[in-house]
C-alpha positions in Angstrom: -29.0 18.4 -12.3 -26.7 21.4 -11.8 -23.7 22.0 -9.5 -26.0 24.0 -7.3 -28.5 21.3 -6.8 -26.1 18.4 -6.4 -26.2 16.5 -3.0 -23.4 15.2 -0.9 -22.0 11.9 -2.1 -23.0 8.7 -0.3 -19.9 7.3 1.1 -19.0 3.6 1.1 -16.0 4.2 3.4 -15.5 6.8 6.2 -12.2 8.4 6.2 -12.5 11.7 8.2 -9.6 14.1 8.1 -7.9 12.2 5.4 -6.6 14.2 2.4 -8.0 13.3 -1.1 -5.9 11.7 -3.6 -4.0 13.9 -6.0 -5.8 14.7 -9.3 -3.3 12.7 -11.4 -3.8 9.7 -9.3 -7.7 10.2 -9.4 -7.8 10.4 -12.9 -5.8 7.2 -13.3 -8.0 5.4 -10.8 -11.1 6.5 -12.6 -9.7 5.3 -15.9 -9.2 1.8 -14.2 -12.8 1.4 -13.5 -15.1 -0.3 -16.0 -17.9 1.5 -17.7 -20.6 0.7 -15.3 -18.3 1.6 -12.5 -17.5 4.9 -14.0 -21.0 5.7 -14.5 -21.9 4.9 -10.9 -19.0 7.0 -9.8 -20.2 10.1 -11.8 -23.8 9.6 -10.4 -22.8 8.8 -6.8 -19.5 10.6 -6.1 -19.9 13.3 -8.7 -23.4 14.2 -9.1 -24.3 13.1 -5.4 -27.2 10.7 -6.4 -28.2 8.2 -3.8 -27.6 4.5 -4.7 -31.4 4.0 -5.2 -31.5 6.8 -7.9 -28.3 5.7 -9.5 -29.4 2.1 -9.9 -32.7 3.3 -11.3 -30.9 5.3 -13.7 -28.6 2.6 -14.9 -31.4 -0.2 -14.6 -29.6 -2.0 -11.9 -30.7 -3.4 -8.6 -29.7 -1.0 -5.7 -27.6 -3.8 -4.0 -25.9 -4.5 -7.2 -25.1 -0.9 -7.9 -23.7 -0.5 -4.3 -21.7 -3.6 -4.7 -20.4 -2.7 -8.2 -19.0 0.5 -7.2 -17.6 -0.7 -3.8 -15.8 -3.7 -5.5 -14.5 -1.5 -8.1 -13.0 1.2 -5.7 -11.7 -1.5 -3.6 -9.9 -3.2 -6.6 -8.3 0.1 -7.8 -7.6 1.1 -4.3 -5.5 -2.1 -3.8 -3.6 -1.6 -7.0 -2.8 2.0 -6.1 -1.8 0.9 -2.5 -4.3 3.3 -1.0 -7.1 3.0 1.6 -10.4 2.8 -0.2 -11.9 5.8 1.8 -9.0 8.0 0.6 -9.4 7.0 -3.0 -13.3 7.3 -2.8 -13.0 11.0 -1.5 -10.3 11.7 -3.8 -12.4 10.7 -6.9 -15.2 12.6 -5.6 -13.1 15.7 -5.3 -11.8 15.3 -8.8 -15.3 14.7 -10.2 -17.0 17.5 -8.6 -14.1 20.1 -9.1 -15.3 23.2 -11.2 -12.4 22.7 -13.6 -11.4 19.1 -13.8 -13.8 18.2 -15.3 -16.5 21.0 -15.3 -20.1 20.0 -14.4 -21.3 20.1 -18.1 -18.7 17.7 -19.1 -19.6 15.4 -16.3 -23.2 15.4 -17.3 -22.4 15.0 -21.0 -20.3 11.9 -20.2 -23.6 10.1 -19.0 -25.9 8.5 -21.6 -28.9 10.7 -22.4 -31.2 7.8 -21.3 -29.4 7.7 -17.9 -29.8 11.4 -17.4 -33.6 11.0 -18.2 -34.1 8.1 -15.7 -32.3 10.1 -13.0 -34.4 13.2 -13.7 -37.5 11.2 -13.6 -36.5 9.4 -10.4 -35.6 12.6 -8.7 -38.8 14.5 -9.9 -41.1 11.9 -8.4 -42.6 13.2 -5.0 -41.1 11.7 -1.9 -43.5 9.2 -0.3 -45.8 9.0 -3.4 -45.7 5.3 -3.1 -46.5 5.2 0.5 -49.3 2.9 1.6 -52.2 4.1 3.5 -53.8 1.6 5.9 -57.3 0.5 4.9 -60.1 -0.8 7.2 -59.2 -4.1 8.7 -55.7 -4.1 7.0 -52.2 -3.8 8.1 -51.1 -0.5 9.4 -47.8 1.0 8.2 -46.0 -0.2 11.4 -47.0 -3.7 10.8 -46.2 -3.5 7.2 -42.9 -2.3 8.0 -42.3 -5.1 10.4 -43.3 -7.6 7.7 -41.1 -6.1 5.1 -38.1 -6.1 7.7 -38.7 -9.7 8.4 -38.8 -10.6 4.8 -35.6 -8.7 4.2 -33.8 -10.4 7.1 -34.7 -13.9 5.6 -34.3 -13.1 1.9 -31.5 -10.5 1.7 -28.7 -13.0 1.7 -30.5 -15.0 -1.0 -31.2 -11.9 -3.0 -27.4 -10.8 -3.0 -26.3 -14.3 -3.7 -28.6 -14.6 -6.9 -28.2 -10.8 -8.1 -24.5 -10.4 -7.4 -22.8 -12.4 -10.1 -19.4 -12.5 -8.4 -20.8 -14.1 -5.3 -22.9 -16.4 -7.3 -19.8 -17.5 -9.5 -17.6 -17.9 -6.3 -20.5 -20.1 -4.8 -20.7 -22.2 -8.1 -16.8 -22.6 -8.1 -16.8 -23.8 -4.4 -19.6 -26.6 -5.6 -17.3 -27.6 -8.4 -19.8 -26.1 -11.0 -17.0 -24.3 -13.0 -18.9 -24.0 -16.4 -21.7 -22.2 -14.6 -19.4 -20.1 -12.4 -17.7 -19.0 -15.6 -21.1 -18.1 -17.1 -21.9 -15.9 -13.9 -18.6 -14.2 -14.2 -19.2 -13.2 -17.8 -22.2 -11.0 -16.6 -19.4 -8.6 -15.1 -18.2 -8.2 -18.7 -14.4 -7.4 -19.0 -13.8 -6.5 -15.3 -10.3 -7.6 -14.4 -11.8 -9.6 -11.3 -14.2 -11.4 -13.5 -11.6 -12.4 -16.0 -9.2 -13.6 -13.2 -12.0 -15.7 -11.6 -12.8 -17.2 -15.0 -9.2 -18.1 -15.3 -9.3 -19.7 -11.8 -12.1 -21.9 -12.9 -10.2 -23.1 -16.0 -7.2 -23.9 -13.8 -9.5 -26.0 -11.5 -10.2 -28.2 -14.6 -6.5 -28.4 -15.6 -7.1 -26.1 -18.6 -4.0 -24.2 -18.2 -3.5 -22.6 -21.6 -7.1 -21.2 -21.5 -6.4 -19.7 -18.0 -3.0 -18.2 -19.1 -4.6 -16.7 -22.1 -6.9 -14.7 -19.8 -4.3 -13.9 -17.3 -1.7 -12.6 -19.7 -4.2 -9.8 -20.1 -2.5 -7.0 -18.1 -5.5 -6.0 -16.1 -6.7 -9.6 -15.3 -3.2 -10.7 -14.4 -2.6 -7.5 -12.3 -5.5 -8.3 -10.3 -3.8 -11.3 -8.8 -0.7 -9.2 -7.6 2.1 -11.5 -6.6 0.0 -14.5 -7.7 -0.1 -13.6 -11.3 1.7 -15.7 -13.9 5.5 -15.9 -13.6 6.8 -16.7 -17.0 10.0 -14.8 -17.1 13.2 -16.9 -17.6 14.5 -18.3 -14.4 18.0 -17.4 -13.2 20.1 -20.5 -12.7 21.1 -21.4 -9.2 24.9 -21.9 -8.9 25.7 -25.7 -8.4 28.3 -28.3 -9.1 27.2 -30.4 -12.0 29.0 -33.5 -10.7 27.3 -33.3 -7.3 24.9 -36.3 -6.5 23.3 -34.0 -3.8 20.3 -32.6 -5.9 17.7 -31.2 -3.5 17.6 -28.8 -1.5 19.3 -26.1 -3.6 18.9 -22.3 -3.5 16.4 -20.8 -1.2 14.2 -22.9 1.0 11.1 -22.1 3.0 11.1 -25.1 5.5 13.7 -25.8 8.3 13.3 -29.6 8.0 13.9 -30.1 4.2 13.5 -33.3 2.1 16.9 -34.4 0.6 17.1 -35.9 -2.8 20.4 -37.4 -4.0 21.6 -40.1 -6.5 21.6 -43.7 -5.2 24.9 -45.0 -4.0 26.5 -47.5 -1.7 26.1 -47.0 2.1 27.6 -43.7 3.1 27.0 -40.5 5.1 24.9 -37.5 4.5 26.7 -34.6 6.2 25.4 -31.1 6.8 27.3 -27.9 7.7 26.5 -24.6 8.5 28.3 -22.4 5.9 27.8 -19.0 7.5 29.4 -19.9 10.8 31.0 -23.4 10.8 32.2 -23.2 14.2 28.7 -22.3 15.7 27.0 -25.3 14.8 28.8 -28.8 14.6 28.2 -30.6 11.4 25.3 -33.1 11.3 25.9 -36.6 10.1 23.5 -39.5 9.2 24.4 -42.9 7.8 22.5 -43.7 4.6 22.0 -47.3 4.0 23.0 -48.8 0.5 20.8 -47.8 -2.1 22.7 -49.0 -5.1 20.7 -51.0 -7.5 17.3 -49.4 -6.3 15.8 -46.4 -7.9 18.1 -43.9 -9.4 17.2 -41.2 -6.9 16.8 -41.4 -3.0 14.3 -39.2 -1.3 15.3 -38.9 2.5 13.5 -36.7 5.0 15.2 -34.7 7.6 14.9 -36.5 10.9 12.0 -35.5 13.3 14.3 -36.2 16.2 16.7 -33.5 15.0 16.1 -29.8 15.9 14.9 -27.6 12.9 17.6 -25.8 11.0 18.4 -22.3 11.9 18.3 -19.4 9.4 21.4 -19.2 7.2 23.2 -21.2 4.3 24.0 -24.8 4.7 26.5 -27.0 2.7 25.7 -30.7 2.5 27.1 -33.9 0.7 25.5 -37.1 -0.2 27.0 -40.6 0.0 29.7 -41.0 -2.6 29.9 -37.3 -3.3 31.9 -36.1 -0.5 34.1 -33.8 -2.7 31.0 -32.5 -4.6 28.6 -30.6 -2.2 25.5 -28.7 -2.9 24.3 -25.5 -0.9 20.9 -24.1 0.1 19.6 -21.2 2.3 16.9 -21.3 5.0 14.9 -18.2 5.0 14.4 -16.5 8.5 11.4 -17.4 10.7 10.1 -13.8 10.4 10.3 -13.9 6.5 8.6 -17.3 6.5 5.7 -16.0 8.8 5.3 -12.8 6.5 5.2 -15.0 3.3 2.8 -17.4 4.9 0.4 -14.6 6.1 0.5 -13.1 2.6 -0.5 -16.4 1.1 -3.4 -17.1 3.8 -4.6 -13.6 3.1 -5.1 -14.3 -0.6 -5.8 -18.0 -1.2 -9.1 -18.4 0.4 -11.2 -21.6 0.8 -13.4 -20.6 -2.1 -10.5 -20.9 -4.6 -10.4 -24.3 -6.1 -7.6 -26.5 -4.9 -5.9 -26.9 -8.3 -6.0 -23.1 -8.7 -4.5 -22.5 -5.2 -1.6 -25.0 -6.1 -0.8 -23.0 -9.3 -1.2 -19.6 -7.6 1.1 -20.6 -4.8 3.7 -21.8 -7.3 3.6 -18.4 -9.0 4.0 -16.7 -5.6 6.9 -18.9 -4.7 8.7 -18.2 -8.0 8.5 -14.5 -7.4 10.0 -15.1 -4.0 12.9 -17.0 -5.3 11.7 -20.3 -3.7 12.2 -22.5 -6.8 12.2 -25.8 -4.9 8.8 -25.0 -3.3 7.4 -23.8 -6.7 8.8 -27.1 -8.1 6.8 -29.2 -5.5 3.7 -27.3 -6.6 4.2 -27.9 -10.3 4.9 -31.6 -9.5 1.5 -31.9 -7.7 -0.1 -30.4 -11.0 1.9 -33.0 -13.2 0.4 -35.9 -11.0 -3.1 -34.4 -11.1 -3.0 -33.8 -14.8 -0.5 -36.2 -16.4 -1.6 -35.6 -19.9 -1.2 -31.9 -19.8 2.1 -30.3 -21.1 2.0 -27.2 -19.4 2.7 -28.1 -15.8 5.4 -30.7 -17.0 7.1 -28.0 -19.0 7.2 -25.4 -16.2 8.5 -28.2 -13.8 11.3 -28.8 -16.4 12.2 -25.0 -16.4 12.4 -24.9 -12.7 14.5 -28.1 -12.5 16.9 -26.7 -15.2 17.4 -23.6 -13.1 18.3 -25.7 -10.1 20.5 -28.0 -12.2 18.6 -31.2 -11.4 16.5 -33.7 -13.5 12.6 -33.1 -13.1 12.6 -36.5 -11.6 14.0 -35.1 -8.5 10.5 -33.6 -7.8 8.4 -36.6 -8.7 8.3 -39.9 -6.8 
């Protein structure tokens, strides 16, 4: 195929009037595609082959070829913070340019067998396989209806079976994690496949195996703000003699749970630190807890109004001179964070993996206490595993509390 005989690309996204991506960005995006996705891009976006011809050339099912290129472009566009349609046209412009790279280079980049299959496919006469109606048989119109009906009933099943990502996700939803991992391996080293394999390991409490995959830069980057957060946590300023343990630092909810050391009957007092005169102090009498558990978990009363945005200082019974502080994030920020979580942590992700992913997200937002609550859940689910207990200890150390403050 030559430049003169190349057809117009088959677009997956329509983006009329949008400028193509810069050549440097297109080159980086192309390098981020895996081998199969690159060959599909060369065939479909560069040489202008239709998906049927591209699939035949690569020995793929047409629906799988369409899906592989679409998923690859969507993934890379997300990483580059571009609209997929803009990236798609930018790649096509770059691939088809006369000098970057030239047409001979584009064709030489394809394996000879792929070029041969493509030439054979395109040399076949159009309609050569068409069926002629015979006496007493089905006419072409009837046959078309039969094929259409079969497609309507079977298309979903075909895609489900042929698309390894869909098949793997379906198996993960059913708790068939080993089979799901096997399906994801069909995608090769694609970052999405490695990330989903890790999620299946997380579902079974195999944290080290999951992290071994997610420490890979591409697989971890696929998760964005939900990737592993293993950097050292900055300590939160606190009074080491304060019996008021949690909340400390930045908090997501406006009706927090209070954790403090057991003491004789006393008062829990809460003041708004940003503007003490605007909101009068809140005080609650706490019954005698001496001689009971070492720590008391006390919930903010339902009868009291939710706390407003800002920083609060509170004291626990017996610690009137040793306060602790926490900051409630704004309602707008809380809504944005919740939408970000809901948009990524869908129902198809196993529950244990969702807990872990949310903990990484919270750590990146500075919500240490909420991340600690997530890890505490993992400790209870997998008490024999060292990893969640160790990470909980890291979070507790940054907050200046004993890990027992998160565990009841």
